[in-house]
PDB file of N, H, CA, C and O in Angstrom:
ATOM      1  N   MET A   1      39.054  -8.661  31.332  1.00  0.00           N
ATOM      2  CA  MET A   1      38.436  -7.891  30.269  1.00  0.00           C
ATOM      3  C   MET A   1      39.482  -7.032  29.574  1.00  0.00           C
ATOM      4  O   MET A   1      40.385  -6.486  30.208  1.00  0.00           O
ATOM      5  N   LYS A   2      39.342  -6.927  28.278  1.00  0.00           N
ATOM      6  H   LYS A   2      38.609  -7.370  27.762  1.00  0.00           H
ATOM      7  CA  LYS A   2      40.232  -6.044  27.534  1.00  0.00           C
ATOM      8  C   LYS A   2      39.793  -4.606  27.764  1.00  0.00           C
ATOM      9  O   LYS A   2      38.605  -4.325  27.927  1.00  0.00           O
ATOM     10  N   LYS A   3      40.746  -3.715  27.775  1.00  0.00           N
ATOM     11  H   LYS A   3      41.710  -3.943  27.642  1.00  0.00           H
ATOM     12  CA  LYS A   3      40.444  -2.299  27.990  1.00  0.00           C
ATOM     13  C   LYS A   3      40.030  -1.634  26.684  1.00  0.00           C
ATOM     14  O   LYS A   3      40.475  -2.020  25.604  1.00  0.00           O
ATOM     15  N   ASP A   4      39.172  -0.629  26.804  1.00  0.00           N
ATOM     16  H   ASP A   4      38.810  -0.316  27.682  1.00  0.00           H
ATOM     17  CA  ASP A   4      38.756   0.258  25.703  1.00  0.00           C
ATOM     18  C   ASP A   4      37.996  -0.429  24.564  1.00  0.00           C
ATOM     19  O   ASP A   4      37.966   0.102  23.454  1.00  0.00           O
ATOM     20  N   ILE A   5      37.377  -1.604  24.806  1.00  0.00           N
ATOM     21  H   ILE A   5      37.402  -2.036  25.707  1.00  0.00           H
ATOM     22  CA  ILE A   5      36.553  -2.205  23.755  1.00  0.00           C
ATOM     23  C   ILE A   5      35.084  -2.303  24.172  1.00  0.00           C
ATOM     24  O   ILE A   5      34.225  -2.576  23.333  1.00  0.00           O
ATOM     25  N   HIS A   6      34.790  -2.089  25.429  1.00  0.00           N
ATOM     26  H   HIS A   6      35.488  -1.867  26.111  1.00  0.00           H
ATOM     27  CA  HIS A   6      33.428  -2.222  25.925  1.00  0.00           C
ATOM     28  C   HIS A   6      32.726  -0.867  25.949  1.00  0.00           C
ATOM     29  O   HIS A   6      33.363   0.153  26.215  1.00  0.00           O
ATOM     30  N   PRO A   7      31.418  -0.844  25.672  1.00  0.00           N
ATOM     31  CA  PRO A   7      30.691   0.431  25.725  1.00  0.00           C
ATOM     32  C   PRO A   7      30.588   0.941  27.163  1.00  0.00           C
ATOM     33  O   PRO A   7      30.706   0.176  28.120  1.00  0.00           O
ATOM     34  N   LYS A   8      30.368   2.235  27.287  1.00  0.00           N
ATOM     35  H   LYS A   8      30.273   2.856  26.509  1.00  0.00           H
ATOM     36  CA  LYS A   8      30.207   2.831  28.609  1.00  0.00           C
ATOM     37  C   LYS A   8      28.902   2.341  29.225  1.00  0.00           C
ATOM     38  O   LYS A   8      27.882   2.259  28.540  1.00  0.00           O
ATOM     39  N   TYR A   9      28.930   2.019  30.502  1.00  0.00           N
ATOM     40  H   TYR A   9      29.759   2.086  31.058  1.00  0.00           H
ATOM     41  CA  TYR A   9      27.762   1.510  31.208  1.00  0.00           C
ATOM     42  C   TYR A   9      27.170   2.612  32.074  1.00  0.00           C
ATOM     43  O   TYR A   9      27.885   3.263  32.836  1.00  0.00           O
ATOM     44  N   PHE A  10      25.856   2.820  31.956  1.00  0.00           N
ATOM     45  H   PHE A  10      25.275   2.292  31.338  1.00  0.00           H
ATOM     46  CA  PHE A  10      25.141   3.816  32.748  1.00  0.00           C
ATOM     47  C   PHE A  10      24.279   3.078  33.776  1.00  0.00           C
ATOM     48  O   PHE A  10      23.238   2.530  33.413  1.00  0.00           O
ATOM     49  N   PRO A  11      24.683   3.052  35.039  1.00  0.00           N
ATOM     50  CA  PRO A  11      23.909   2.331  36.049  1.00  0.00           C
ATOM     51  C   PRO A  11      22.569   2.994  36.372  1.00  0.00           C
ATOM     52  O   PRO A  11      21.684   2.343  36.927  1.00  0.00           O
ATOM     53  N   GLU A  12      22.406   4.248  36.044  1.00  0.00           N
ATOM     54  H   GLU A  12      23.124   4.777  35.593  1.00  0.00           H
ATOM     55  CA  GLU A  12      21.162   4.987  36.306  1.00  0.00           C
ATOM     56  C   GLU A  12      20.538   5.468  34.998  1.00  0.00           C
ATOM     57  O   GLU A  12      20.148   6.631  34.900  1.00  0.00           O
ATOM     58  N   ALA A  13      20.437   4.607  34.003  1.00  0.00           N
ATOM     59  H   ALA A  13      20.754   3.662  34.083  1.00  0.00           H
ATOM     60  CA  ALA A  13      19.829   4.981  32.722  1.00  0.00           C
ATOM     61  C   ALA A  13      18.332   5.192  32.918  1.00  0.00           C
ATOM     62  O   ALA A  13      17.692   4.459  33.671  1.00  0.00           O
ATOM     63  N   ARG A  14      17.782   6.184  32.248  1.00  0.00           N
ATOM     64  H   ARG A  14      18.303   6.780  31.636  1.00  0.00           H
ATOM     65  CA  ARG A  14      16.369   6.536  32.414  1.00  0.00           C
ATOM     66  C   ARG A  14      15.549   5.970  31.258  1.00  0.00           C
ATOM     67  O   ARG A  14      15.873   6.184  30.089  1.00  0.00           O
ATOM     68  N   ILE A  15      14.491   5.252  31.596  1.00  0.00           N
ATOM     69  H   ILE A  15      14.227   5.079  32.545  1.00  0.00           H
ATOM     70  CA  ILE A  15      13.541   4.720  30.612  1.00  0.00           C
ATOM     71  C   ILE A  15      12.326   5.634  30.628  1.00  0.00           C
ATOM     72  O   ILE A  15      11.766   5.909  31.690  1.00  0.00           O
ATOM     73  N   ILE A  16      11.914   6.109  29.447  1.00  0.00           N
ATOM     74  H   ILE A  16      12.370   5.886  28.585  1.00  0.00           H
ATOM     75  CA  ILE A  16      10.776   7.012  29.329  1.00  0.00           C
ATOM     76  C   ILE A  16       9.743   6.351  28.421  1.00  0.00           C
ATOM     77  O   ILE A  16      10.018   6.066  27.255  1.00  0.00           O
ATOM     78  N   CYS A  17       8.548   6.111  28.969  1.00  0.00           N
ATOM     79  H   CYS A  17       8.325   6.342  29.916  1.00  0.00           H
ATOM     80  CA  CYS A  17       7.470   5.475  28.210  1.00  0.00           C
ATOM     81  C   CYS A  17       6.574   6.538  27.573  1.00  0.00           C
ATOM     82  O   CYS A  17       6.521   7.677  28.038  1.00  0.00           O
ATOM     83  N   ALA A  18       5.876   6.158  26.512  1.00  0.00           N
ATOM     84  H   ALA A  18       5.919   5.233  26.134  1.00  0.00           H
ATOM     85  CA  ALA A  18       4.950   7.061  25.841  1.00  0.00           C
ATOM     86  C   ALA A  18       3.797   7.469  26.752  1.00  0.00           C
ATOM     87  O   ALA A  18       3.201   8.527  26.552  1.00  0.00           O
ATOM     88  N   CYS A  19       3.471   6.641  27.758  1.00  0.00           N
ATOM     89  H   CYS A  19       3.955   5.781  27.921  1.00  0.00           H
ATOM     90  CA  CYS A  19       2.374   6.970  28.673  1.00  0.00           C
ATOM     91  C   CYS A  19       2.807   7.984  29.735  1.00  0.00           C
ATOM     92  O   CYS A  19       1.969   8.489  30.481  1.00  0.00           O
ATOM     93  N   GLY A  20       4.111   8.286  29.809  1.00  0.00           N
ATOM     94  H   GLY A  20       4.792   7.876  29.203  1.00  0.00           H
ATOM     95  CA  GLY A  20       4.598   9.262  30.780  1.00  0.00           C
ATOM     96  C   GLY A  20       5.345   8.649  31.947  1.00  0.00           C
ATOM     97  O   GLY A  20       5.970   9.372  32.723  1.00  0.00           O
ATOM     98  N   ASN A  21       5.294   7.339  32.089  1.00  0.00           N
ATOM     99  H   ASN A  21       4.786   6.753  31.459  1.00  0.00           H
ATOM    100  CA  ASN A  21       5.989   6.654  33.172  1.00  0.00           C
ATOM    101  C   ASN A  21       7.497   6.672  32.928  1.00  0.00           C
ATOM    102  O   ASN A  21       7.947   6.485  31.798  1.00  0.00           O
ATOM    103  N   THR A  22       8.276   6.895  33.984  1.00  0.00           N
ATOM    104  H   THR A  22       7.911   7.046  34.903  1.00  0.00           H
ATOM    105  CA  THR A  22       9.732   6.834  33.883  1.00  0.00           C
ATOM    106  C   THR A  22      10.288   5.984  35.015  1.00  0.00           C
ATOM    107  O   THR A  22       9.740   5.960  36.117  1.00  0.00           O
ATOM    108  N   PHE A  23      11.376   5.294  34.732  1.00  0.00           N
ATOM    109  H   PHE A  23      11.821   5.314  33.837  1.00  0.00           H
ATOM    110  CA  PHE A  23      12.075   4.525  35.746  1.00  0.00           C
ATOM    111  C   PHE A  23      13.525   4.367  35.326  1.00  0.00           C
ATOM    112  O   PHE A  23      13.883   4.690  34.193  1.00  0.00           O
ATOM    113  N   THR A  24      14.362   3.873  36.228  1.00  0.00           N
ATOM    114  H   THR A  24      14.072   3.611  37.148  1.00  0.00           H
ATOM    115  CA  THR A  24      15.788   3.746  35.939  1.00  0.00           C
ATOM    116  C   THR A  24      16.212   2.282  35.938  1.00  0.00           C
ATOM    117  O   THR A  24      15.705   1.462  36.704  1.00  0.00           O
ATOM    118  N   VAL A  25      17.156   1.985  35.055  1.00  0.00           N
ATOM    119  H   VAL A  25      17.568   2.651  34.433  1.00  0.00           H
ATOM    120  CA  VAL A  25      17.762   0.659  34.941  1.00  0.00           C
ATOM    121  C   VAL A  25      19.225   0.845  34.567  1.00  0.00           C
ATOM    122  O   VAL A  25      19.659   1.965  34.296  1.00  0.00           O
ATOM    123  N   GLY A  26      19.977  -0.226  34.549  1.00  0.00           N
ATOM    124  H   GLY A  26      19.625  -1.136  34.769  1.00  0.00           H
ATOM    125  CA  GLY A  26      21.339  -0.174  34.064  1.00  0.00           C
ATOM    126  C   GLY A  26      21.353  -0.474  32.579  1.00  0.00           C
ATOM    127  O   GLY A  26      20.692  -1.412  32.132  1.00  0.00           O
ATOM    128  N   SER A  27      22.105   0.316  31.797  1.00  0.00           N
ATOM    129  H   SER A  27      22.642   1.078  32.160  1.00  0.00           H
ATOM    130  CA  SER A  27      22.118   0.139  30.353  1.00  0.00           C
ATOM    131  C   SER A  27      23.382   0.741  29.758  1.00  0.00           C
ATOM    132  O   SER A  27      24.118   1.466  30.426  1.00  0.00           O
ATOM    133  N   THR A  28      23.616   0.428  28.498  1.00  0.00           N
ATOM    134  H   THR A  28      23.017  -0.161  27.955  1.00  0.00           H
ATOM    135  CA  THR A  28      24.728   1.053  27.787  1.00  0.00           C
ATOM    136  C   THR A  28      24.295   2.343  27.104  1.00  0.00           C
ATOM    137  O   THR A  28      25.108   3.013  26.466  1.00  0.00           O
ATOM    138  N   LYS A  29      23.028   2.691  27.234  1.00  0.00           N
ATOM    139  H   LYS A  29      22.369   2.147  27.752  1.00  0.00           H
ATOM    140  CA  LYS A  29      22.512   3.980  26.754  1.00  0.00           C
ATOM    141  C   LYS A  29      22.042   4.774  27.953  1.00  0.00           C
ATOM    142  O   LYS A  29      21.516   4.198  28.905  1.00  0.00           O
ATOM    143  N   ASP A  30      22.219   6.086  27.927  1.00  0.00           N
ATOM    144  H   ASP A  30      22.646   6.554  27.153  1.00  0.00           H
ATOM    145  CA  ASP A  30      21.832   6.893  29.085  1.00  0.00           C
ATOM    146  C   ASP A  30      20.339   7.161  29.151  1.00  0.00           C
ATOM    147  O   ASP A  30      19.811   7.440  30.227  1.00  0.00           O
ATOM    148  N   SER A  31      19.639   7.080  28.005  1.00  0.00           N
ATOM    149  H   SER A  31      20.067   6.853  27.131  1.00  0.00           H
ATOM    150  CA  SER A  31      18.200   7.323  27.966  1.00  0.00           C
ATOM    151  C   SER A  31      17.578   6.443  26.891  1.00  0.00           C
ATOM    152  O   SER A  31      18.114   6.329  25.788  1.00  0.00           O
ATOM    153  N   ILE A  32      16.440   5.820  27.213  1.00  0.00           N
ATOM    154  H   ILE A  32      16.004   5.913  28.108  1.00  0.00           H
ATOM    155  CA  ILE A  32      15.748   4.948  26.268  1.00  0.00           C
ATOM    156  C   ILE A  32      14.273   5.328  26.264  1.00  0.00           C
ATOM    157  O   ILE A  32      13.659   5.466  27.322  1.00  0.00           O
ATOM    158  N   LYS A  33      13.701   5.497  25.064  1.00  0.00           N
ATOM    159  H   LYS A  33      14.200   5.384  24.205  1.00  0.00           H
ATOM    160  CA  LYS A  33      12.276   5.800  24.932  1.00  0.00           C
ATOM    161  C   LYS A  33      11.564   4.547  24.441  1.00  0.00           C
ATOM    162  O   LYS A  33      11.982   3.933  23.460  1.00  0.00           O
ATOM    163  N   VAL A  34      10.470   4.163  25.138  1.00  0.00           N
ATOM    164  H   VAL A  34      10.131   4.661  25.936  1.00  0.00           H
ATOM    165  CA  VAL A  34       9.693   2.980  24.778  1.00  0.00           C
ATOM    166  C   VAL A  34       8.234   3.358  24.585  1.00  0.00           C
ATOM    167  O   VAL A  34       7.786   4.397  25.071  1.00  0.00           O
ATOM    168  N   GLU A  35       7.489   2.510  23.873  1.00  0.00           N
ATOM    169  H   GLU A  35       7.852   1.666  23.478  1.00  0.00           H
ATOM    170  CA  GLU A  35       6.076   2.774  23.616  1.00  0.00           C
ATOM    171  C   GLU A  35       5.170   2.167  24.676  1.00  0.00           C
ATOM    172  O   GLU A  35       4.123   2.735  24.985  1.00  0.00           O
ATOM    173  N   ILE A  36       5.551   1.026  25.238  1.00  0.00           N
ATOM    174  H   ILE A  36       6.402   0.565  24.986  1.00  0.00           H
ATOM    175  CA  ILE A  36       4.714   0.327  26.215  1.00  0.00           C
ATOM    176  C   ILE A  36       5.583  -0.107  27.393  1.00  0.00           C
ATOM    177  O   ILE A  36       6.696  -0.601  27.210  1.00  0.00           O
ATOM    178  N   CYS A  37       5.056   0.085  28.607  1.00  0.00           N
ATOM    179  H   CYS A  37       4.152   0.486  28.756  1.00  0.00           H
ATOM    180  CA  CYS A  37       5.762  -0.351  29.815  1.00  0.00           C
ATOM    181  C   CYS A  37       4.776  -1.122  30.698  1.00  0.00           C
ATOM    182  O   CYS A  37       3.634  -1.348  30.300  1.00  0.00           O
ATOM    183  N   SER A  38       5.205  -1.518  31.872  1.00  0.00           N
ATOM    184  H   SER A  38       6.133  -1.335  32.196  1.00  0.00           H
ATOM    185  CA  SER A  38       4.341  -2.298  32.757  1.00  0.00           C
ATOM    186  C   SER A  38       3.165  -1.489  33.294  1.00  0.00           C
ATOM    187  O   SER A  38       2.186  -2.079  33.751  1.00  0.00           O
ATOM    188  N   LYS A  39       3.227  -0.173  33.254  1.00  0.00           N
ATOM    189  H   LYS A  39       4.022   0.307  32.882  1.00  0.00           H
ATOM    190  CA  LYS A  39       2.108   0.667  33.723  1.00  0.00           C
ATOM    191  C   LYS A  39       0.982   0.744  32.705  1.00  0.00           C
ATOM    192  O   LYS A  39      -0.168   0.982  33.073  1.00  0.00           O
ATOM    193  N   CYS A  40       1.304   0.541  31.406  1.00  0.00           N
ATOM    194  H   CYS A  40       2.239   0.347  31.107  1.00  0.00           H
ATOM    195  CA  CYS A  40       0.265   0.675  30.387  1.00  0.00           C
ATOM    196  C   CYS A  40       0.072  -0.592  29.540  1.00  0.00           C
ATOM    197  O   CYS A  40      -0.804  -0.608  28.676  1.00  0.00           O
ATOM    198  N   HIS A  41       0.853  -1.641  29.759  1.00  0.00           N
ATOM    199  H   HIS A  41       1.565  -1.628  30.461  1.00  0.00           H
ATOM    200  CA  HIS A  41       0.710  -2.880  28.988  1.00  0.00           C
ATOM    201  C   HIS A  41      -0.556  -3.619  29.422  1.00  0.00           C
ATOM    202  O   HIS A  41      -0.807  -3.752  30.620  1.00  0.00           O
ATOM    203  N   PRO A  42      -1.357  -4.101  28.470  1.00  0.00           N
ATOM    204  CA  PRO A  42      -2.613  -4.777  28.803  1.00  0.00           C
ATOM    205  C   PRO A  42      -2.446  -5.995  29.712  1.00  0.00           C
ATOM    206  O   PRO A  42      -3.336  -6.281  30.513  1.00  0.00           O
ATOM    207  N   PHE A  43      -1.352  -6.704  29.610  1.00  0.00           N
ATOM    208  H   PHE A  43      -0.629  -6.472  28.959  1.00  0.00           H
ATOM    209  CA  PHE A  43      -1.139  -7.875  30.462  1.00  0.00           C
ATOM    210  C   PHE A  43      -1.084  -7.478  31.928  1.00  0.00           C
ATOM    211  O   PHE A  43      -1.615  -8.192  32.779  1.00  0.00           O
ATOM    212  N   TYR A  44      -0.458  -6.364  32.237  1.00  0.00           N
ATOM    213  H   TYR A  44      -0.026  -5.784  31.546  1.00  0.00           H
ATOM    214  CA  TYR A  44      -0.308  -5.925  33.621  1.00  0.00           C
ATOM    215  C   TYR A  44      -1.501  -5.104  34.115  1.00  0.00           C
ATOM    216  O   TYR A  44      -1.823  -5.142  35.303  1.00  0.00           O
ATOM    217  N   THR A  45      -2.154  -4.369  33.225  1.00  0.00           N
ATOM    218  H   THR A  45      -1.892  -4.338  32.261  1.00  0.00           H
ATOM    219  CA  THR A  45      -3.267  -3.514  33.638  1.00  0.00           C
ATOM    220  C   THR A  45      -4.597  -4.248  33.644  1.00  0.00           C
ATOM    221  O   THR A  45      -5.518  -3.850  34.357  1.00  0.00           O
ATOM    222  N   GLY A  46      -4.711  -5.312  32.862  1.00  0.00           N
ATOM    223  H   GLY A  46      -3.962  -5.636  32.283  1.00  0.00           H
ATOM    224  CA  GLY A  46      -5.967  -6.048  32.770  1.00  0.00           C
ATOM    225  C   GLY A  46      -6.945  -5.426  31.797  1.00  0.00           C
ATOM    226  O   GLY A  46      -8.058  -5.929  31.642  1.00  0.00           O
ATOM    227  N   LYS A  47      -6.564  -4.354  31.143  1.00  0.00           N
ATOM    228  H   LYS A  47      -5.660  -3.945  31.269  1.00  0.00           H
ATOM    229  CA  LYS A  47      -7.417  -3.693  30.156  1.00  0.00           C
ATOM    230  C   LYS A  47      -6.946  -4.072  28.765  1.00  0.00           C
ATOM    231  O   LYS A  47      -5.751  -4.049  28.468  1.00  0.00           O
ATOM    232  N   GLU A  48      -7.913  -4.425  27.909  1.00  0.00           N
ATOM    233  H   GLU A  48      -8.883  -4.443  28.150  1.00  0.00           H
ATOM    234  CA  GLU A  48      -7.555  -4.778  26.540  1.00  0.00           C
ATOM    235  C   GLU A  48      -7.327  -3.511  25.740  1.00  0.00           C
ATOM    236  O   GLU A  48      -8.193  -2.638  25.686  1.00  0.00           O
ATOM    237  N   LYS A  49      -6.183  -3.413  25.132  1.00  0.00           N
ATOM    238  H   LYS A  49      -5.479  -4.122  25.176  1.00  0.00           H
ATOM    239  CA  LYS A  49      -5.843  -2.250  24.314  1.00  0.00           C
ATOM    240  C   LYS A  49      -5.113  -2.783  23.096  1.00  0.00           C
ATOM    241  O   LYS A  49      -3.974  -3.237  23.203  1.00  0.00           O
ATOM    242  N   LEU A  50      -5.755  -2.731  21.942  1.00  0.00           N
ATOM    243  H   LEU A  50      -6.680  -2.362  21.855  1.00  0.00           H
ATOM    244  CA  LEU A  50      -5.161  -3.275  20.739  1.00  0.00           C
ATOM    245  C   LEU A  50      -4.500  -2.172  19.931  1.00  0.00           C
ATOM    246  O   LEU A  50      -5.061  -1.093  19.739  1.00  0.00           O
ATOM    247  N   VAL A  51      -3.310  -2.464  19.469  1.00  0.00           N
ATOM    248  H   VAL A  51      -2.854  -3.340  19.626  1.00  0.00           H
ATOM    249  CA  VAL A  51      -2.608  -1.550  18.587  1.00  0.00           C
ATOM    250  C   VAL A  51      -2.793  -2.133  17.197  1.00  0.00           C
ATOM    251  O   VAL A  51      -2.057  -3.036  16.798  1.00  0.00           O
ATOM    252  N   ASP A  52      -3.773  -1.623  16.454  1.00  0.00           N
ATOM    253  H   ASP A  52      -4.371  -0.890  16.778  1.00  0.00           H
ATOM    254  CA  ASP A  52      -4.139  -2.169  15.158  1.00  0.00           C
ATOM    255  C   ASP A  52      -3.360  -1.463  14.056  1.00  0.00           C
ATOM    256  O   ASP A  52      -3.429  -0.243  13.906  1.00  0.00           O
ATOM    257  N   THR A  53      -2.626  -2.246  13.297  1.00  0.00           N
ATOM    258  H   THR A  53      -2.569  -3.237  13.419  1.00  0.00           H
ATOM    259  CA  THR A  53      -1.862  -1.709  12.185  1.00  0.00           C
ATOM    260  C   THR A  53      -2.498  -2.186  10.893  1.00  0.00           C
ATOM    261  O   THR A  53      -2.504  -3.384  10.611  1.00  0.00           O
ATOM    262  N   MET A  54      -3.027  -1.277  10.118  1.00  0.00           N
ATOM    263  H   MET A  54      -3.022  -0.304  10.347  1.00  0.00           H
ATOM    264  CA  MET A  54      -3.619  -1.557   8.814  1.00  0.00           C
ATOM    265  C   MET A  54      -4.748  -2.578   8.875  1.00  0.00           C
ATOM    266  O   MET A  54      -4.892  -3.383   7.956  1.00  0.00           O
ATOM    267  N   GLY A  55      -5.548  -2.563   9.931  1.00  0.00           N
ATOM    268  H   GLY A  55      -5.430  -1.908  10.678  1.00  0.00           H
ATOM    269  CA  GLY A  55      -6.706  -3.428  10.019  1.00  0.00           C
ATOM    270  C   GLY A  55      -6.404  -4.899  10.234  1.00  0.00           C
ATOM    271  O   GLY A  55      -7.267  -5.738   9.977  1.00  0.00           O
ATOM    272  N   ARG A  56      -5.235  -5.232  10.684  1.00  0.00           N
ATOM    273  H   ARG A  56      -4.534  -4.550  10.893  1.00  0.00           H
ATOM    274  CA  ARG A  56      -4.854  -6.634  10.851  1.00  0.00           C
ATOM    275  C   ARG A  56      -5.681  -7.333  11.924  1.00  0.00           C
ATOM    276  O   ARG A  56      -6.023  -8.506  11.775  1.00  0.00           O
ATOM    277  N   VAL A  57      -6.002  -6.634  12.989  1.00  0.00           N
ATOM    278  H   VAL A  57      -5.725  -5.681  13.110  1.00  0.00           H
ATOM    279  CA  VAL A  57      -6.781  -7.246  14.057  1.00  0.00           C
ATOM    280  C   VAL A  57      -8.181  -7.571  13.554  1.00  0.00           C
ATOM    281  O   VAL A  57      -8.693  -8.664  13.796  1.00  0.00           O
ATOM    282  N   GLU A  58      -8.796  -6.630  12.860  1.00  0.00           N
ATOM    283  H   GLU A  58      -8.380  -5.742  12.663  1.00  0.00           H
ATOM    284  CA  GLU A  58     -10.138  -6.856  12.322  1.00  0.00           C
ATOM    285  C   GLU A  58     -10.124  -8.001  11.307  1.00  0.00           C
ATOM    286  O   GLU A  58     -11.039  -8.824  11.294  1.00  0.00           O
ATOM    287  N   LYS A  59      -9.108  -8.062  10.468  1.00  0.00           N
ATOM    288  H   LYS A  59      -8.365  -7.394  10.479  1.00  0.00           H
ATOM    289  CA  LYS A  59      -8.982  -9.129   9.483  1.00  0.00           C
ATOM    290  C   LYS A  59      -8.870 -10.487  10.188  1.00  0.00           C
ATOM    291  O   LYS A  59      -9.485 -11.463   9.759  1.00  0.00           O
ATOM    292  N   PHE A  60      -8.094 -10.546  11.256  1.00  0.00           N
ATOM    293  H   PHE A  60      -7.595  -9.753  11.605  1.00  0.00           H
ATOM    294  CA  PHE A  60      -7.948 -11.780  12.026  1.00  0.00           C
ATOM    295  C   PHE A  60      -9.270 -12.191  12.650  1.00  0.00           C
ATOM    296  O   PHE A  60      -9.631 -13.367  12.620  1.00  0.00           O
ATOM    297  N   ARG A  61      -9.999 -11.229  13.218  1.00  0.00           N
ATOM    298  H   ARG A  61      -9.706 -10.273  13.242  1.00  0.00           H
ATOM    299  CA  ARG A  61     -11.277 -11.553  13.857  1.00  0.00           C
ATOM    300  C   ARG A  61     -12.296 -12.083  12.853  1.00  0.00           C
ATOM    301  O   ARG A  61     -13.063 -12.990  13.178  1.00  0.00           O
ATOM    302  N   LYS A  62     -12.320 -11.532  11.635  1.00  0.00           N
ATOM    303  H   LYS A  62     -11.697 -10.796  11.370  1.00  0.00           H
ATOM    304  CA  LYS A  62     -13.225 -12.025  10.597  1.00  0.00           C
ATOM    305  C   LYS A  62     -12.872 -13.459  10.217  1.00  0.00           C
ATOM    306  O   LYS A  62     -13.756 -14.302  10.070  1.00  0.00           O
ATOM    307  N   ARG A  63     -11.594 -13.730  10.060  1.00  0.00           N
ATOM    308  H   ARG A  63     -10.876 -13.045  10.180  1.00  0.00           H
ATOM    309  CA  ARG A  63     -11.146 -15.074   9.717  1.00  0.00           C
ATOM    310  C   ARG A  63     -11.481 -16.055  10.833  1.00  0.00           C
ATOM    311  O   ARG A  63     -11.894 -17.184  10.566  1.00  0.00           O
ATOM    312  N   LEU A  64     -11.307 -15.634  12.066  1.00  0.00           N
ATOM    313  H   LEU A  64     -10.972 -14.717  12.283  1.00  0.00           H
ATOM    314  CA  LEU A  64     -11.622 -16.479  13.215  1.00  0.00           C
ATOM    315  C   LEU A  64     -13.122 -16.773  13.283  1.00  0.00           C
ATOM    316  O   LEU A  64     -13.521 -17.892  13.603  1.00  0.00           O
ATOM    317  N   ALA A  65     -13.952 -15.769  12.983  1.00  0.00           N
ATOM    318  H   ALA A  65     -13.627 -14.860  12.724  1.00  0.00           H
ATOM    319  CA  ALA A  65     -15.413 -15.949  12.998  1.00  0.00           C
ATOM    320  C   ALA A  65     -15.840 -16.922  11.909  1.00  0.00           C
ATOM    321  O   ALA A  65     -16.712 -17.759  12.142  1.00  0.00           O
ATOM    322  N   ARG A  66     -15.237 -16.829  10.711  1.00  0.00           N
ATOM    323  H   ARG A  66     -14.528 -16.149  10.521  1.00  0.00           H
ATOM    324  CA  ARG A  66     -15.563 -17.758   9.620  1.00  0.00           C
ATOM    325  C   ARG A  66     -15.214 -19.180  10.001  1.00  0.00           C
ATOM    326  O   ARG A  66     -15.970 -20.111   9.721  1.00  0.00           O
ATOM    327  N   LYS A  67     -14.064 -19.346  10.642  1.00  0.00           N
ATOM    328  H   LYS A  67     -13.450 -18.589  10.869  1.00  0.00           H
ATOM    329  CA  LYS A  67     -13.625 -20.678  11.033  1.00  0.00           C
ATOM    330  C   LYS A  67     -14.539 -21.253  12.118  1.00  0.00           C
ATOM    331  O   LYS A  67     -14.817 -22.452  12.115  1.00  0.00           O
ATOM    332  N   ALA A  68     -15.002 -20.424  13.033  1.00  0.00           N
ATOM    333  H   ALA A  68     -14.777 -19.449  13.036  1.00  0.00           H
ATOM    334  CA  ALA A  68     -15.893 -20.864  14.099  1.00  0.00           C
ATOM    335  C   ALA A  68     -17.251 -21.294  13.538  1.00  0.00           C
ATOM    336  O   ALA A  68     -17.860 -22.224  14.068  1.00  0.00           O
ATOM    337  N   LYS A  69     -17.734 -20.647  12.489  1.00  0.00           N
ATOM    338  H   LYS A  69     -17.240 -19.891  12.059  1.00  0.00           H
ATOM    339  CA  LYS A  69     -19.012 -20.999  11.875  1.00  0.00           C
ATOM    340  C   LYS A  69     -18.932 -22.367  11.200  1.00  0.00           C
ATOM    341  O   LYS A  69     -19.921 -23.100  11.193  1.00  0.00           O
ATOM    342  N   ARG A  70     -17.783 -22.727  10.632  1.00  0.00           N
ATOM    343  H   ARG A  70     -16.980 -22.132  10.637  1.00  0.00           H
ATOM    344  CA  ARG A  70     -17.630 -24.007   9.951  1.00  0.00           C
ATOM    345  C   ARG A  70     -17.661 -25.165  10.928  1.00  0.00           C
ATOM    346  O   ARG A  70     -18.058 -26.268  10.551  1.00  0.00           O
ATOM    347  N   HIS A  71     -17.260 -24.955  12.153  1.00  0.00           N
ATOM    348  H   HIS A  71     -16.937 -24.060  12.459  1.00  0.00           H
ATOM    349  CA  HIS A  71     -17.161 -26.073  13.126  1.00  0.00           C
ATOM    350  C   HIS A  71     -18.321 -26.119  14.020  1.00  0.00           C
ATOM    351  O   HIS A  71     -18.396 -26.989  14.888  1.00  0.00           O
TER     352      HIS A  71
END
């Protein structure tokens, strides 16, 4: 490896989730803030939680319902 071209590595970098969960990983940043982690992600929790931006989910559901009626 060439010297002085690689970023500093933090073996105990702290990940902070919006839900309050924190854990450590190795990273080139000492602290990382995330919105969703394994403690609050619907896939891992089994609870459906939709993050709707500008009504996109509702628009999709209406389109899906129209398509289901045609078939």
